[in-house]
Backbone as a ProteinNet text record, in pm:
[ID]
protein_1_A
[PRIMARY]
MEIRLSDFYEMTPKEFFLYREGFIGKRDADAKFTLVTTRKLMFASIMPHARRGLKETDIMEFAWENDLIETLTEEEINEQRKEVQQSIEFWKNYDLNNNRC
[TERTIARY]
1047.3	992	955.2	827.6	782.7	763	840.3	828.6	865.1	784.5	814	940.9	1015.6	1141.6	1119.7	1012.5	985.7	957.4	886.2	859.9	989.2	1075	1202.7	1285.4	1293.2	1374.3	1316.5	1185.3	1122.8	1135.1	1176.5	1185.9	1314.5	1300.6	1420.3	1476.3	1600.1	1653.4	1569.5	1517.9	1434.2	1304.4	1241.4	1117.6	1142.5	1255.4	1287.8	1310.7	1381.2	1406.5	1274.8	1182.7	1052.9	971.8	976.5	907	962.2	1094	1160.4	1123.8	1124.7	1088.4	944	854.3	714.6	700	773.2	768.7	817.7	929.3	985.2	890.8	831.4	737	615.8	561.5	445.3	482.4	597.5	641.8	657.3	717.9	736.3	603	512.3	379.8	303.8	312.7	246.7	305.3	437.7	502.7	462.2	457.9	417	272.4	185.4	45.1	33	109	105.8	154.5	262.3	314.8	218.6	158.2	63.2	-59.6	-106.9	-221.9	-188.9	-70.3	-27.9	-24.4	27.7	33.2	-107.1	-199.9	-337.1	-401.3	-377.1	-429.2	-368.3	-238.3	-172.6	-230.8	-251.5	-305.8	-446.4	-528.5	-664.8	-664.3	-568.1	-559.2	-511.3	-421.1	-362.1	-450.3	-528.6	-603.4	-685.4	-759.8	-838.3	-752.8	-628	-540.4	-438.8	-441.2	-339.2	-392.3	-298.8	-335.6	-393.8	-466.4	-524.9	-414.1	-440	-343.5	-241.7	-254.9	-162.9	-192.6	-88	-101.4	-42.2	-84.4	-31.5	119.5	169.5	313.7	391.8	324.7	393.1	423	342.7	360.6	472.1	464.5	561.1	577.7	700.1	727.9	806.1	770	835.4	918.4	1030.3	1122.4	1059.1	977.8	920.3	817.5	762.5	666.5	734.2	857.3	930.4	952.6	965.5	982.9	855.6	740.8	613.6	586.2	647.3	624.4	703.1	631.5	694.1	666	768.5	752.3	731.3	619.8	588.3	617.7	659.4	680	543.8	539.4	414.5	361.7	452.1	413.9	347.1	402.2	344.2	206.9	192.1	62.8	-40.7	-4.4	-97	-134.1	-39.1	-65.5	-165.1	-148.8	-241.8	-381	-388.7	-518.3	-587.2	-509.4	-563.4	-619.3	-546.7	-592.6	-720.5	-728.1	-848.7	-966.8	-947.1	-1054.3	-1101.5	-1009.2	-1046	-1128.7	-1090.9	-1165.2	-1306.6	-1317.4	-1449.7	-1537.3	-1483.8	-1559.5	-1599.8	-1510	-1540.2	-1660.2	-1658.4	-1766.7	-1896.9	-1890.3	-2012.4	-2075.6	-1994.2	-2044	-2097.9	-2030.3	-2074.3	-2211	-2228.4	-2355.7	-2466.5	-2437.4	-2537.2	-2580.8	-2485.4	-2515.6	-2585.7	-2568	-2627.9	-2747.3	-2792.5	-2908.6	-2896.7	-2780.5	-2757.7	-2722.1	-2748.4	-2714.5	-2571.8
-1864.3	-1787.1	-1883.8	-1896.3	-1988.6	-1913.5	-1950.9	-1890	-1996.8	-2003.4	-2100.5	-2059.4	-2156.6	-2131.5	-2049.9	-2079.2	-2004.2	-1856.9	-1831	-1692.3	-1622.7	-1695.8	-1638.6	-1595.5	-1680.9	-1649.3	-1533.2	-1509.2	-1399.8	-1265.6	-1267.4	-1144.2	-1068.7	-937.1	-853.5	-850.8	-809	-800.3	-709.5	-599.7	-509.5	-578.2	-650.7	-722.1	-826.7	-897.9	-996.7	-929	-817.7	-744.8	-702	-647.4	-604.1	-722.9	-834.1	-955.6	-1003.2	-1003.3	-1045.7	-952.4	-821.3	-725	-745.6	-770.3	-796.7	-923.4	-1026.8	-1152.9	-1134.2	-1065.4	-1042.3	-955.2	-853.6	-767.4	-843.6	-931.6	-1011.8	-1108.8	-1171.3	-1265.2	-1194.5	-1076.8	-1000.5	-954.2	-910.4	-866.4	-982.9	-1100.5	-1218.7	-1256	-1246.9	-1279.1	-1179.2	-1050.6	-948.2	-970.4	-1003.4	-1029	-1145.1	-1250.6	-1366.6	-1330	-1254.1	-1214.7	-1123.1	-1029.3	-938.5	-1016	-1109.8	-1191.8	-1275.3	-1332.7	-1410.4	-1322.7	-1201.2	-1109.6	-1074.5	-1053.1	-1021	-1137.3	-1259.4	-1376.3	-1388.3	-1364.9	-1368.7	-1261.5	-1143.4	-1032.6	-1066.2	-1122.1	-1158.5	-1268	-1358.9	-1466.9	-1416.3	-1321.7	-1269.9	-1164.8	-1093.9	-978.2	-1004.3	-1113.8	-1134	-1147.2	-1182.4	-1206.2	-1094.7	-994.4	-888.8	-765.6	-680	-553	-460.7	-361.1	-264.6	-180.8	-137.2	-52.7	-130.5	-261.1	-342	-318.5	-301	-279.7	-398.3	-413.4	-523.3	-513.7	-392.7	-376.1	-409.6	-416.2	-459.9	-608.9	-682.4	-827.1	-861.1	-799.9	-828.6	-702.4	-660.6	-540.6	-579.8	-519.8	-552.1	-433.9	-463	-358.2	-268.3	-325.3	-243.2	-143.9	-167.1	-73.2	55.8	47.6	168.2	260.1	201.6	281.9	358.8	306.8	370.9	492.7	496.6	607.5	727.5	836.2	958	1070.3	1136.6	1247.8	1375.5	1442.6	1565.9	1685.4	1791.9	1915.3	1980.4	2074.5	2144.7	2216.7	2269.9	2339.9	2244.8	2124.8	2025.8	1980.1	1964.9	1925.5	2033.6	2158.7	2269	2277	2252.1	2253.6	2143.5	2024.6	1915.5	1948.1	2006.3	2045.8	2147.5	2241.2	2343.4	2278.4	2182.7	2112.7	2034.5	1970.6	1895	1989.3	2101.5	2198.9	2254.6	2281.9	2330.6	2226.4	2101.8	1994.6	1982.6	1991.4	1985.2	2099.5	2220.1	2336.9	2324.5	2273.9	2256.2	2163.9	2048.5	1951.7	1998.4	2076.5	2135.2	2230.5	2316.7	2408.9	2333.6	2230.8	2149.6	2089	2032.1	1972	2075.8	2194.1	2299.9	2348.8	2363.8	2415.1	2314.2	2187.4	2082.5	2016.5	2071	2019.7	1871.3	1833.3	1692.7	1685.8	1568.8	1552.4	1512.1
-1224.8	-1332.5	-1443.9	-1465.8	-1569.2	-1699.5	-1797.6	-1930.4	-2032.1	-2136.6	-2240.9	-2313.6	-2357.7	-2425.8	-2553.6	-2625	-2748.8	-2717.9	-2608.1	-2568.8	-2527.7	-2458.1	-2416.5	-2536.7	-2639	-2756.4	-2838	-2826.2	-2900.4	-2828.1	-2702.1	-2623.1	-2653.5	-2645.3	-2648.8	-2505.9	-2489.3	-2352.8	-2262	-2316.1	-2236.4	-2194.6	-2286.7	-2254.2	-2145.9	-2156.7	-2054.6	-1919.4	-1919.4	-1795.1	-1731.1	-1811.7	-1759.1	-1707.9	-1780	-1736.6	-1602.6	-1591.5	-1467.9	-1351.6	-1376.4	-1271.9	-1226.8	-1321	-1287.1	-1206	-1244.1	-1170.5	-1027.8	-1011.5	-877.8	-795	-857.1	-786.3	-737.5	-822.4	-782.5	-671	-683.1	-580.1	-445.8	-447.1	-323.3	-265.6	-352.2	-305.3	-242.3	-302.9	-246.6	-110.6	-98.8	29.2	136.9	102.2	198.7	241.6	146.4	178.7	277.4	253.3	341.9	481.6	490.4	621.1	696.5	626.3	690.5	737	655.4	694.4	817.8	822.1	938.9	1063	1048.7	1162.7	1211.3	1118.7	1157.4	1233.2	1188.3	1258.9	1398.2	1408.5	1539.4	1630.8	1577.5	1654.9	1705.3	1616.2	1655.1	1762.1	1756	1854.7	1990	1989	2112.8	2179.7	2101.1	2150.4	2276.9	2287.3	2410.1	2536.8	2521.7	2635.9	2658.3	2572.7	2577.7	2649.9	2686.7	2749.3	2643.6	2689	2595.3	2531.6	2410.1	2341.4	2259.9	2254	2174.1	2025.8	1947.8	1804.1	1730.1	1606.8	1524.9	1510.4	1499.4	1480.8	1606.7	1721.8	1844.1	1838.8	1765.8	1755	1657.1	1540.7	1435.1	1351.6	1331.5	1253.3	1128.7	1017.2	891	843.3	780.2	735.7	630.3	542.4	436	488.8	606.2	663.3	708	749.9	789.3	669.9	551.5	431.1	396	439.2	407	494.5	611.9	704.1	654.5	635.1	584.8	683.9	725.4	816.8	736.8	765.1	694.9	783.8	720.8	795.7	819.8	911.1	941.4	817.5	738.3	615.9	516.5	501.3	410	458.4	589	645	618.4	640.5	614.8	467.3	378.5	234.9	197.8	256.9	229.6	282.7	400.7	456.3	364.8	312.4	223	96.6	39.8	-79.9	-53.2	62.6	98.4	112.3	179.9	198.1	64	-26.4	-159.3	-234.1	-220.5	-286.1	-228.9	-97.1	-33.3	-81.3	-85.6	-130.3	-277	-360.3	-501.6	-519.7	-450.9	-469.1	-405.6	-298.5	-242	-342.8	-403.1	-505	-626.8	-665.4	-779.3	-751.1	-631.8	-595.3	-589.2	-536.2	-526.4	-665.1	-753.7	-888.2	-976.4	-948.6	-1031.7	-963.6	-850.4	-777.7	-746.2	-703	-665.6	-519.4	-458.1	-317.5	-300.2
[MASK]
+++++++++++++++++++++++++++++++++++++++++++++++++++++++++++++++++++++++++++++++++++++++++++++++++++++

């Protein structure tokens, strides 16, 4: 964490905590980007020699990706579909009323 000493002394504890959290978040995001890029390169290199249906996650799986997967109930899926349909209808009506494509 690179911070000038004068800036450090001018920070409140909350400001330092937020600065530290931002630094750690950026460092983690950069590391994840590097790992995902490496996996994509590996996947592209292996693909010509692999069986069909191979996925990137078959090559290398990351723990943080499991956190991103969310299981939705049928009711939640239907609610999302309803919201999407309402949005589509709204913009169709908007385009028709304003003579725009």
